[in-house]
N, C-alpha and C positions, 0 to 999 in steps of 0.2 A: 560531548561530541567532539572529537579531535578534528581541527579545521582541515588535516590532509585529507580526511575522509568526506568532508562535506559534498564535494562532486558526486560521490558514488551514493550518499543517501539521496541526492536530489534526482539522480537517475533511477533509483529504486522508487521513488516516489512518482515520477513520470510514467512508469510502468503500471503502476496501481491505477493512476489516472486512465492510462491506455484501457487497461483491462476493465475497470469499471465502467468506462464510457461503451466499449466494445458492448457490454452486457447491457446497456441503457439505463445505468442505475445513478441515482444522484448519490451525493456524498451521505445524506441523509439516510437514504434506503441502505446503502451499504453497511453504514454504521448499525442501523437496526439489526439487519440480517446477520452481522459480526458480531453483535452484543458488544460494540463497542460506542463511546462517544462521537459525535459526529466532528467535534473539536480536533479529536484525536486522529481521525481520518483526514482532516484539513492538514494537520500538522505532518502526516506521513507522507502525505501527496507534496508537501512543500519540501521535503527533505529536513525537516527541523528537529526530529526526534528519531530515535532508534528504535526499532521494533523486535519484540521478542518472538520467540518460536513459536508460540502458544497463538500470537496475532496473526504471524505470518500463515501457518497452517489455517487458521478459521477463514483469513482473506482467500486463500486459495481454494478452499472448500466451497466458499459463497460464489468465487469467480469461476468456479469449474475449472481451474487451471493447475499444473504441478509447480510446487515452489521454484524449481528451477527458472521458470519463465519470469518471474518476479526479478531475477537476477541476470537475466540476458540482455545486457547494457546494449544500446543501439549506438 
């Protein structure tokens, strides 16, 4: 990941946290529903990893949001 985009990854991660908590899910519950590892959810939320479109779409399906909502940085 390029250092210049670090802040954007972190903002994306904060949006994942926001919508996960809004659905009252733990990281483990979200991971199980999205069929990905809990440690990957943690890394996404902390802005430490990039995310494929497949994972974005699956997260949105589970969180019942549109992909654009994860990119609506506050």
